[in-house]
Z-matrix of the N, CA and C atoms (Angstrom, degrees):
N
C 1 1.456
C 2 1.523 1 108.69
N 3 1.313 2 116.81 1 132.75
C 4 1.456 3 119.39 2 175.54
C 5 1.523 4 109.04 3 -107.42
N 6 1.318 5 113.77 4 148.21
C 7 1.459 6 120.60 5 -178.79
C 8 1.522 7 111.38 6 -105.38
N 9 1.325 8 116.29 7 -35.71
C 10 1.452 9 120.71 8 -174.34
C 11 1.518 10 113.02 9 -113.82
N 12 1.312 11 117.52 10 -39.51
C 13 1.460 12 121.95 11 -169.38
C 14 1.528 13 113.04 12 -66.66
N 15 1.304 14 118.61 13 -50.59
C 16 1.462 15 120.81 14 -174.25
C 17 1.526 16 113.78 15 -66.46
N 18 1.303 17 117.62 16 -20.39
C 19 1.465 18 119.79 17 -178.62
C 20 1.529 19 111.95 18 -118.75
N 21 1.336 20 117.53 19 19.47
C 22 1.467 21 120.41 20 -175.23
C 23 1.525 22 112.33 21 -57.68
N 24 1.318 23 117.95 22 -41.78
C 25 1.463 24 121.04 23 -176.06
C 26 1.525 25 113.05 24 -92.31
N 27 1.329 26 117.08 25 8.00
C 28 1.460 27 119.19 26 -179.47
C 29 1.525 28 110.43 27 -86.28
N 30 1.294 29 115.37 28 174.78
C 31 1.461 30 121.51 29 179.24
C 32 1.530 31 112.11 30 -88.97
N 33 1.334 32 116.64 31 6.32
C 34 1.462 33 120.07 32 -179.52
C 35 1.523 34 110.60 33 -61.34
N 36 1.308 35 115.63 34 158.68
C 37 1.453 36 122.71 35 -178.91
C 38 1.532 37 110.25 36 -70.60
N 39 1.335 38 116.35 37 106.14
C 40 1.464 39 121.36 38 -177.06
C 41 1.533 40 111.48 39 -65.37
N 42 1.308 41 117.40 40 -33.45
C 43 1.471 42 120.63 41 179.08
C 44 1.528 43 109.94 42 -63.96
N 45 1.322 44 116.52 43 -43.67
C 46 1.459 45 120.31 44 178.36
C 47 1.525 46 111.11 45 -65.62
N 48 1.338 47 117.73 46 -39.93
C 49 1.465 48 120.81 47 177.94
C 50 1.526 49 110.83 48 -62.17
N 51 1.315 50 116.83 49 -41.18
C 52 1.473 51 120.66 50 178.05
C 53 1.533 52 110.86 51 -65.28
N 54 1.317 53 117.35 52 -37.77
C 55 1.461 54 119.85 53 178.62
C 56 1.528 55 110.52 54 -64.64
N 57 1.322 56 117.05 55 -44.99
C 58 1.464 57 121.01 56 179.19
C 59 1.526 58 110.33 57 -63.28
N 60 1.328 59 116.78 58 -42.45
C 61 1.470 60 120.59 59 178.57
C 62 1.527 61 110.89 60 -64.80
N 63 1.311 62 117.32 61 -40.73
C 64 1.464 63 121.46 62 177.53
C 65 1.527 64 110.81 63 -61.45
N 66 1.327 65 116.85 64 -41.11
C 67 1.471 66 120.82 65 175.67
C 68 1.527 67 110.63 66 -61.27
N 69 1.333 68 116.54 67 -41.11
C 70 1.468 69 120.73 68 177.83
C 71 1.528 70 110.05 69 -62.36
N 72 1.338 71 117.45 70 -46.93
C 73 1.474 72 120.49 71 179.40
C 74 1.527 73 111.00 72 -57.21
N 75 1.324 74 116.74 73 -43.86
C 76 1.466 75 119.96 74 178.97
C 77 1.525 76 111.66 75 -64.63
N 78 1.339 77 116.84 76 -31.34
C 79 1.466 78 119.48 77 -179.36
C 80 1.530 79 112.66 78 -73.76
N 81 1.338 80 118.23 79 -22.23
C 82 1.468 81 121.02 80 -178.68
C 83 1.526 82 113.17 81 -106.91
N 84 1.330 83 118.17 82 0.17
C 85 1.463 84 120.21 83 -170.74
C 86 1.529 85 113.85 84 -58.59
N 87 1.321 86 118.17 85 -30.60
C 88 1.465 87 119.30 86 178.96
C 89 1.527 88 112.34 87 -68.42
N 90 1.311 89 118.10 88 -20.20
C 91 1.460 90 121.90 89 178.79
C 92 1.520 91 113.83 90 -92.77
N 93 1.328 92 117.21 91 -1.90
C 94 1.463 93 121.77 92 -177.85
C 95 1.520 94 111.63 93 -95.08
N 96 1.327 95 115.99 94 149.00
C 97 1.467 96 120.36 95 175.66
C 98 1.527 97 109.67 96 -69.97
N 99 1.309 98 116.74 97 164.76
C 100 1.467 99 121.46 98 177.32
C 101 1.531 100 110.28 99 -60.16
N 102 1.342 101 116.75 100 -41.73
C 103 1.469 102 120.04 101 179.36
C 104 1.518 103 111.67 102 -59.26
N 105 1.326 104 116.86 103 -46.52
C 106 1.461 105 121.09 104 -177.95
C 107 1.532 106 110.51 105 -66.69
N 108 1.331 107 117.22 106 -41.22
C 109 1.475 108 120.35 107 176.61
C 110 1.521 109 110.51 108 -60.66
N 111 1.344 110 116.51 109 -44.03
C 112 1.466 111 120.41 110 -178.32
C 113 1.526 112 111.95 111 -60.39
N 114 1.310 113 117.13 112 -28.54
C 115 1.471 114 120.29 113 178.30
C 116 1.528 115 110.44 114 -84.78
N 117 1.315 116 116.00 115 -65.96
C 118 1.458 117 121.52 116 -164.74
C 119 1.524 118 114.36 117 -82.65
N 120 1.329 119 118.24 118 -15.47
C 121 1.462 120 120.27 119 175.36
C 122 1.526 121 111.85 120 -104.29
N 123 1.327 122 116.52 121 8.24
C 124 1.465 123 120.29 122 179.52
C 125 1.531 124 109.91 123 -72.34
N 126 1.321 125 115.45 124 161.06
C 127 1.467 126 120.45 125 178.15
C 128 1.525 127 112.00 126 -70.83
N 129 1.307 128 117.97 127 -26.96
C 130 1.459 129 121.03 128 -173.04
C 131 1.521 130 114.43 129 -92.19
N 132 1.332 131 119.55 130 -25.54
C 133 1.461 132 119.82 131 -167.22
C 134 1.532 133 113.43 132 -60.65
N 135 1.296 134 118.37 133 -50.32
C 136 1.462 135 120.15 134 -178.29
C 137 1.527 136 113.34 135 -99.55
N 138 1.322 137 117.48 136 -21.48
C 139 1.455 138 119.09 137 -167.48
C 140 1.525 139 116.35 138 -108.85
N 141 1.337 140 118.99 139 -13.72
C 142 1.462 141 119.92 140 -175.14
C 143 1.518 142 110.20 141 -110.96
N 144 1.317 143 115.80 142 89.25
C 145 1.463 144 120.98 143 -177.77
C 146 1.524 145 111.82 144 -60.82
N 147 1.319 146 117.96 145 -25.37
C 148 1.460 147 121.15 146 -175.65
C 149 1.525 148 113.35 147 -87.87
N 150 1.313 149 118.09 148 -4.55
C 151 1.460 150 121.55 149 177.61
C 152 1.530 151 108.79 150 -78.34
N 153 1.333 152 117.11 151 131.17
C 154 1.469 153 121.41 152 -178.11
C 155 1.522 154 113.38 153 -63.29
N 156 1.321 155 117.93 154 -17.63
C 157 1.466 156 121.17 155 -178.01
C 158 1.523 157 113.30 156 -84.64
N 159 1.326 158 118.42 157 -12.25
C 160 1.461 159 119.24 158 -178.10
C 161 1.527 160 110.31 159 -69.91
N 162 1.313 161 115.97 160 147.75
C 163 1.461 162 121.01 161 -173.04
C 164 1.528 163 114.44 162 -89.42
N 165 1.332 164 118.15 163 -21.52
C 166 1.465 165 120.17 164 -177.33
C 167 1.529 166 109.84 165 -55.16
N 168 1.317 167 116.45 166 131.11
C 169 1.465 168 125.09 167 -179.14
C 170 1.528 169 114.12 168 71.52
N 171 1.332 170 117.71 169 8.91
C 172 1.460 171 120.14 170 172.71
C 173 1.523 172 108.46 171 -76.39
N 174 1.321 173 116.05 172 168.30
C 175 1.469 174 120.99 173 179.22
C 176 1.522 175 110.51 174 -129.88
N 177 1.323 176 115.72 175 142.53
C 178 1.461 177 120.42 176 179.70
C 179 1.526 178 110.03 177 -69.65
N 180 1.334 179 115.33 178 131.36
C 181 1.463 180 121.98 179 173.07
C 182 1.524 181 110.68 180 -97.97
N 183 1.341 182 114.52 181 -45.07
C 184 1.461 183 118.31 182 176.05
C 185 1.522 184 110.77 183 -160.55
N 186 1.316 185 114.22 184 158.16
C 187 1.456 186 123.01 185 172.54
C 188 1.520 187 106.01 186 -129.41
N 189 1.332 188 115.98 187 125.62
C 190 1.461 189 121.04 188 -178.71
C 191 1.523 190 108.74 189 -120.26
N 192 1.325 191 115.63 190 128.39
C 193 1.467 192 121.91 191 174.37
C 194 1.522 193 106.15 192 -107.00
N 195 1.324 194 115.20 193 124.46
C 196 1.462 195 120.39 194 -174.06
C 197 1.520 196 110.26 195 -126.96
N 198 1.318 197 116.46 196 132.18
C 199 1.459 198 121.21 197 173.45
C 200 1.520 199 108.12 198 -103.42
N 201 1.314 200 115.57 199 124.06
C 202 1.460 201 122.36 200 -174.95
C 203 1.523 202 108.74 201 -111.06
N 204 1.322 203 115.64 202 129.63
C 205 1.463 204 120.38 203 178.83
C 206 1.527 205 108.68 204 -75.24
N 207 1.316 206 115.66 205 122.13
C 208 1.457 207 122.28 206 177.96
C 209 1.527 208 110.13 207 -95.33
N 210 1.321 209 115.29 208 -42.83
C 211 1.466 210 121.94 209 -179.00
C 212 1.524 211 107.38 210 -142.74
N 213 1.346 212 115.43 211 99.55
C 214 1.470 213 120.26 212 -175.56
C 215 1.523 214 112.01 213 -62.14
N 216 1.316 215 116.46 214 -40.79
C 217 1.465 216 120.96 215 -177.23
C 218 1.523 217 112.00 216 -61.67
N 219 1.329 218 116.73 217 -40.66
C 220 1.464 219 121.40 218 -178.54
C 221 1.526 220 113.05 219 -98.37
N 222 1.334 221 115.87 220 7.23
C 223 1.472 222 122.37 221 178.22
C 224 1.523 223 112.82 222 55.58
N 225 1.303 224 116.19 223 43.35
C 226 1.463 225 121.36 224 178.75
C 227 1.524 226 108.42 225 -97.77
N 228 1.317 227 115.38 226 128.23
C 229 1.466 228 121.43 227 -179.63
C 230 1.525 229 110.31 228 -126.21
N 231 1.305 230 113.07 229 159.10
C 232 1.461 231 121.46 230 173.68
C 233 1.525 232 106.36 231 -125.25
N 234 1.332 233 116.87 232 144.18
C 235 1.455 234 120.76 233 177.88
C 236 1.519 235 109.78 234 -108.04
N 237 1.340 236 115.97 235 132.25
C 238 1.461 237 123.26 236 173.26
C 239 1.525 238 107.71 237 -120.56
N 240 1.329 239 115.90 238 152.81
C 241 1.463 240 121.89 239 175.31
C 242 1.518 241 107.87 240 -129.82
N 243 1.327 242 115.23 241 137.11
C 244 1.465 243 120.07 242 174.84
C 245 1.523 244 108.42 243 -119.70
N 246 1.328 245 114.96 244 132.07
C 247 1.465 246 121.17 245 171.63
C 248 1.520 247 107.06 246 -114.45
N 249 1.335 248 115.76 247 127.39
C 250 1.462 249 121.60 248 176.31
C 251 1.524 250 107.73 249 -112.83
N 252 1.326 251 115.51 250 128.98
C 253 1.468 252 122.38 251 178.55
C 254 1.520 253 109.17 252 -117.63
N 255 1.312 254 117.38 253 150.68
C 256 1.462 255 120.46 254 164.65
C 257 1.525 256 104.64 255 -96.46
N 258 1.323 257 116.84 256 130.29
C 259 1.458 258 119.27 257 -173.60
C 260 1.523 259 111.70 258 -69.59
N 261 1.318 260 115.39 259 170.33
C 262 1.466 261 121.03 260 -173.30
C 263 1.524 262 113.52 261 -62.46
N 264 1.323 263 118.73 262 -27.12
C 265 1.463 264 121.82 263 179.35
C 266 1.533 265 112.16 264 -89.91
N 267 1.331 266 115.90 265 -1.82
C 268 1.458 267 122.80 266 179.65
C 269 1.524 268 112.18 267 57.56
N 270 1.356 269 114.96 268 35.72
C 271 1.466 270 119.13 269 178.81
C 272 1.527 271 112.37 270 -122.81
N 273 1.327 272 116.79 271 16.73
C 274 1.453 273 119.76 272 177.57
C 275 1.513 274 111.91 273 -178.67
N 276 1.320 275 115.18 274 166.06
C 277 1.458 276 121.78 275 176.95
C 278 1.515 277 110.53 276 -109.48
N 279 1.320 278 114.91 277 142.00
C 280 1.459 279 123.96 278 175.76
C 281 1.530 280 106.30 279 -109.77
N 282 1.328 281 116.01 280 131.73
C 283 1.460 282 120.66 281 179.94
C 284 1.521 283 110.15 282 -121.04
N 285 1.326 284 115.67 283 132.89
C 286 1.458 285 122.54 284 168.00
C 287 1.523 286 106.28 285 -114.11
N 288 1.317 287 117.01 286 126.09
C 289 1.469 288 121.62 287 175.19
C 290 1.520 289 106.87 288 -115.07
N 291 1.322 290 116.18 289 117.88
C 292 1.458 291 122.79 290 -179.40
C 293 1.520 292 107.11 291 -96.77
N 294 1.316 293 116.03 292 117.08
C 295 1.459 294 122.07 293 -174.14
C 296 1.524 295 109.86 294 -98.09
N 297 1.316 296 115.81 295 131.09
C 298 1.468 297 123.30 296 177.41
C 299 1.532 298 110.49 297 58.40
N 300 1.322 299 114.93 298 69.21
C 301 1.469 300 122.56 299 -176.04
C 302 1.528 301 110.43 300 -76.69
N 303 1.322 302 115.77 301 132.07
C 304 1.461 303 122.42 302 177.52
C 305 1.521 304 111.56 303 -98.02
N 306 1.318 305 116.73 304 -36.81
C 307 1.462 306 119.84 305 178.40
C 308 1.522 307 108.44 306 -155.76
N 309 1.326 308 114.05 307 155.39
C 310 1.458 309 119.75 308 173.54
C 311 1.518 310 108.91 309 -154.82
N 312 1.317 311 114.98 310 155.07
C 313 1.461 312 120.67 311 171.71
C 314 1.520 313 107.72 312 -145.89
N 315 1.314 314 114.48 313 144.87
C 316 1.464 315 122.33 314 176.66
C 317 1.510 316 106.32 315 -135.32
N 318 1.313 317 116.00 316 121.37
C 319 1.459 318 120.76 317 -177.05
C 320 1.525 319 108.46 318 -126.32
N 321 1.313 320 116.30 319 124.53
C 322 1.458 321 121.33 320 175.18
C 323 1.514 322 107.99 321 -140.80
N 324 1.296 323 115.96 322 116.01
C 325 1.457 324 121.94 323 177.07
C 326 1.530 325 107.78 324 -92.48
N 327 1.320 326 118.25 325 140.30
C 328 1.469 327 119.30 326 178.75
C 329 1.519 328 111.26 327 -67.02
N 330 1.329 329 116.08 328 142.93
C 331 1.476 330 120.07 329 176.26
C 332 1.519 331 110.28 330 -67.87
N 333 1.300 332 114.85 331 -43.11
C 334 1.462 333 121.00 332 171.81
C 335 1.524 334 105.05 333 -145.68
N 336 1.255 335 117.52 334 173.00
C 337 1.462 336 119.39 335 -173.78
C 338 1.524 337 113.16 336 -98.88
N 339 1.338 338 117.60 337 19.64
C 340 1.459 339 120.29 338 176.39
C 341 1.512 340 112.11 339 -111.53
N 342 1.344 341 117.45 340 -23.09
C 343 1.460 342 121.46 341 -179.44
C 344 1.524 343 108.41 342 -129.83
N 345 1.328 344 116.77 343 127.60
C 346 1.468 345 118.49 344 -178.57
C 347 1.519 346 111.88 345 -76.22
N 348 1.321 347 117.65 346 -36.77
C 349 1.453 348 121.55 347 176.57
C 350 1.511 349 113.89 348 67.74
N 351 1.317 350 115.56 349 170.98
C 352 1.454 351 121.59 350 177.87
C 353 1.513 352 110.56 351 -97.04
N 354 1.300 353 114.58 352 -165.74
C 355 1.461 354 119.90 353 -179.64
C 356 1.520 355 112.79 354 -84.61
N 357 1.324 356 117.92 355 -17.82
C 358 1.456 357 123.33 356 -179.18
C 359 1.538 358 110.35 357 69.01
N 360 1.311 359 118.59 358 -166.58
C 361 1.470 360 122.50 359 -172.87
C 362 1.528 361 112.80 360 -72.36
N 363 1.329 362 115.06 361 147.42
C 364 1.468 363 124.24 362 170.80
C 365 1.528 364 105.00 363 -76.77
N 366 1.311 365 117.24 364 116.72
C 367 1.464 366 120.15 365 -177.37
C 368 1.514 367 112.62 366 -89.95
N 369 1.321 368 115.81 367 -58.46
C 370 1.454 369 118.26 368 -178.27
C 371 1.513 370 109.36 369 -154.78
N 372 1.304 371 114.03 370 164.88
C 373 1.457 372 120.27 371 179.21
C 374 1.511 373 108.56 372 -153.17
N 375 1.314 374 114.59 373 162.18
C 376 1.458 375 120.23 374 178.03
C 377 1.517 376 108.41 375 -156.12
N 378 1.308 377 115.29 376 161.99
C 379 1.461 378 120.27 377 177.78
C 380 1.516 379 109.16 378 -121.26
N 381 1.319 380 114.40 379 158.20
C 382 1.454 381 120.35 380 170.16
C 383 1.510 382 108.05 381 -144.22
N 384 1.308 383 115.07 382 155.97
C 385 1.454 384 121.96 383 178.03
C 386 1.520 385 108.00 384 -92.89
N 387 1.334 386 116.20 385 122.72
C 388 1.462 387 119.71 386 -178.85
C 389 1.524 388 109.88 387 -77.60
N 390 1.327 389 117.66 388 163.66
C 391 1.472 390 120.54 389 179.86
C 392 1.534 391 113.60 390 -57.47
N 393 1.349 392 116.58 391 -28.78
C 394 1.469 393 118.75 392 178.93
C 395 1.534 394 112.49 393 -94.23
N 396 1.347 395 116.39 394 19.85
C 397 1.464 396 124.60 395 173.62
C 398 1.529 397 114.47 396 70.71
N 399 1.325 398 117.04 397 20.65
C 400 1.463 399 120.44 398 169.65
C 401 1.516 400 107.92 399 -89.52
N 402 1.315 401 116.00 400 164.95
C 403 1.459 402 119.80 401 177.77
C 404 1.530 403 108.15 402 -106.52
N 405 1.329 404 115.59 403 133.70
C 406 1.457 405 121.39 404 176.31
C 407 1.520 406 108.38 405 -108.97
N 408 1.326 407 116.30 406 122.98
C 409 1.463 408 122.70 407 178.70
C 410 1.521 409 107.38 408 -104.49
N 411 1.335 410 115.72 409 119.56
C 412 1.460 411 121.48 410 179.66
C 413 1.520 412 108.42 411 -110.80
N 414 1.326 413 115.14 412 133.86
C 415 1.461 414 121.74 413 -173.25
C 416 1.520 415 108.79 414 -128.69
N 417 1.330 416 116.35 415 136.22
C 418 1.460 417 122.64 416 175.43
C 419 1.525 418 108.34 417 -116.96
N 420 1.333 419 115.73 418 128.84
C 421 1.457 420 121.43 419 176.82
C 422 1.522 421 109.05 420 -104.10
N 423 1.322 422 116.34 421 161.72
C 424 1.461 423 121.78 422 -171.62
C 425 1.521 424 113.61 423 -58.43
N 426 1.325 425 118.24 424 -32.28
C 427 1.461 426 120.44 425 -178.79
C 428 1.529 427 112.04 426 -90.33
N 429 1.331 428 115.42 427 23.98
C 430 1.465 429 123.96 428 178.57
C 431 1.527 430 113.42 429 71.89
N 432 1.318 431 118.18 430 6.43
C 433 1.462 432 120.03 431 173.48
C 434 1.521 433 107.74 432 -65.57
N 435 1.330 434 115.40 433 146.99
C 436 1.463 435 121.03 434 -178.89
C 437 1.517 436 109.88 435 -132.16
N 438 1.324 437 113.64 436 143.13
C 439 1.462 438 121.33 437 175.24
C 440 1.518 439 106.79 438 -128.50
N 441 1.324 440 116.51 439 135.57
C 442 1.463 441 121.67 440 176.57
C 443 1.523 442 107.28 441 -135.69
N 444 1.335 443 116.50 442 126.23
C 445 1.460 444 121.24 443 -178.80
C 446 1.520 445 108.63 444 -133.12
N 447 1.342 446 115.76 445 124.37
C 448 1.460 447 121.89 446 175.13
C 449 1.525 448 107.80 447 -105.66
N 450 1.342 449 116.21 448 124.32
C 451 1.463 450 120.71 449 -177.20
C 452 1.523 451 110.89 450 -147.33
N 453 1.320 452 114.53 451 168.50
C 454 1.473 453 120.72 452 176.83
C 455 1.516 454 111.24 453 -69.28
N 456 1.343 455 116.38 454 -37.43
C 457 1.458 456 120.00 455 -175.21
C 458 1.525 457 109.53 456 -153.25
N 459 1.339 458 115.51 457 162.17
C 460 1.461 459 122.64 458 175.30
C 461 1.523 460 107.37 459 -132.11
N 462 1.318 461 115.81 460 130.13
C 463 1.464 462 121.48 461 176.41
C 464 1.527 463 106.98 462 -112.61
N 465 1.329 464 116.17 463 135.09
C 466 1.468 465 123.11 464 -176.40
C 467 1.523 466 108.71 465 -118.13
N 468 1.331 467 115.56 466 141.09
C 469 1.463 468 118.37 467 169.33
C 470 1.527 469 109.57 468 -150.22
N 471 1.329 470 114.45 469 151.76
C 472 1.458 471 122.14 470 176.97
C 473 1.521 472 107.64 471 -120.88
N 474 1.332 473 116.24 472 130.76
C 475 1.457 474 121.68 473 178.21
C 476 1.528 475 108.55 474 -121.71
N 477 1.347 476 116.90 475 106.00
C 478 1.474 477 118.76 476 177.56
C 479 1.524 478 110.17 477 -69.10
N 480 1.331 479 117.00 478 147.00
C 481 1.453 480 120.88 479 173.72
C 482 1.521 481 108.15 480 -72.87
N 483 1.306 482 116.58 481 153.91
C 484 1.457 483 121.14 482 179.13
C 485 1.530 484 109.61 483 -85.64
N 486 1.349 485 117.38 484 136.98
C 487 1.467 486 119.35 485 176.38
C 488 1.530 487 109.71 486 -58.53
N 489 1.345 488 117.09 487 148.13
C 490 1.460 489 121.02 488 -178.38
C 491 1.523 490 111.84 489 -70.32
N 492 1.322 491 118.38 490 -29.05
C 493 1.464 492 122.06 491 174.94
C 494 1.524 493 107.44 492 -135.52
N 495 1.346 494 117.22 493 152.08
C 496 1.476 495 118.75 494 -179.85
C 497 1.526 496 111.46 495 -54.99
N 498 1.311 497 116.02 496 132.99
C 499 1.464 498 121.83 497 178.62
C 500 1.516 499 114.17 498 84.25
N 501 1.324 500 117.73 499 -6.82
C 502 1.460 501 121.95 500 -178.95
C 503 1.522 502 109.04 501 -82.53
N 504 1.317 503 116.61 502 111.27
C 505 1.466 504 119.51 503 179.86
C 506 1.523 505 112.06 504 -106.09
N 507 1.336 506 118.13 505 -4.68
C 508 1.462 507 120.72 506 -178.15
C 509 1.527 508 113.21 507 -96.60
N 510 1.317 509 117.03 508 -29.64
C 511 1.456 510 120.81 509 -175.98
C 512 1.513 511 109.96 510 -114.01
N 513 1.291 512 115.58 511 107.10
C 514 1.452 513 121.02 512 -177.94
C 515 1.519 514 110.14 513 -101.09
N 516 1.310 515 114.85 514 148.30
C 517 1.457 516 121.04 515 179.30
C 518 1.515 517 108.61 516 -94.78
N 519 1.309 518 116.30 517 135.33
C 520 1.462 519 121.14 518 177.52
C 521 1.525 520 109.79 519 -67.73
N 522 1.323 521 116.90 520 157.75
C 523 1.459 522 119.59 521 175.48
C 524 1.531 523 110.34 522 -56.86
N 525 1.339 524 117.76 523 156.17
C 526 1.465 525 121.38 524 -175.01
C 527 1.522 526 114.57 525 -58.12
N 528 1.329 527 118.34 526 -25.62
C 529 1.466 528 119.43 527 -178.96
C 530 1.527 529 112.41 528 -78.50
N 531 1.343 530 117.93 529 -5.18
C 532 1.443 531 122.17 530 176.30
C 533 1.512 532 115.83 531 74.01
N 534 1.316 533 119.13 532 13.05
C 535 1.461 534 121.18 533 -175.19
C 536 1.518 535 113.73 534 -85.86
N 537 1.312 536 118.70 535 -2.76
C 538 1.459 537 119.59 536 -171.54
C 539 1.520 538 113.17 537 -71.92
N 540 1.289 539 119.41 538 -28.62
C 541 1.456 540 117.38 539 -179.71
C 542 1.487 541 107.58 540 -109.69
């Protein structure tokens, strides 16, 4: 069940939807890992538009799917996914690392068939607790692209870009790989 994503572009009362979703988060908090609570139950994640760590209006830089060998002899692997975003102010990167992924889907339909385009802005996201106690993170992007990842845990980090000169807070330097813009 989604609380925010399926009705994001509707005329429904967004404040009421956020209240209902917040009630849902509080009802499942005992089943969430410390990492997930620190992200999605924080004061800043959904409510502080001015915090550089918030995802709204961020843009995807890369998505990496990684298979990690747990037991080489028995051929046991674990899958992790990392999503890197450039934040809305373009002064830092936001990283989500999904640990021990059970399922994922990424759907993006072309706007037209002449231009492939990017993913556009991250609009909203929400989590739910699956019946087997994993967390599912659902993400809606501005061009109606959707990402859904079910995993054991989610780790979040924010890395601000370094100012180009000491004391310079207006002009930030992109990461050395040049992927920030």
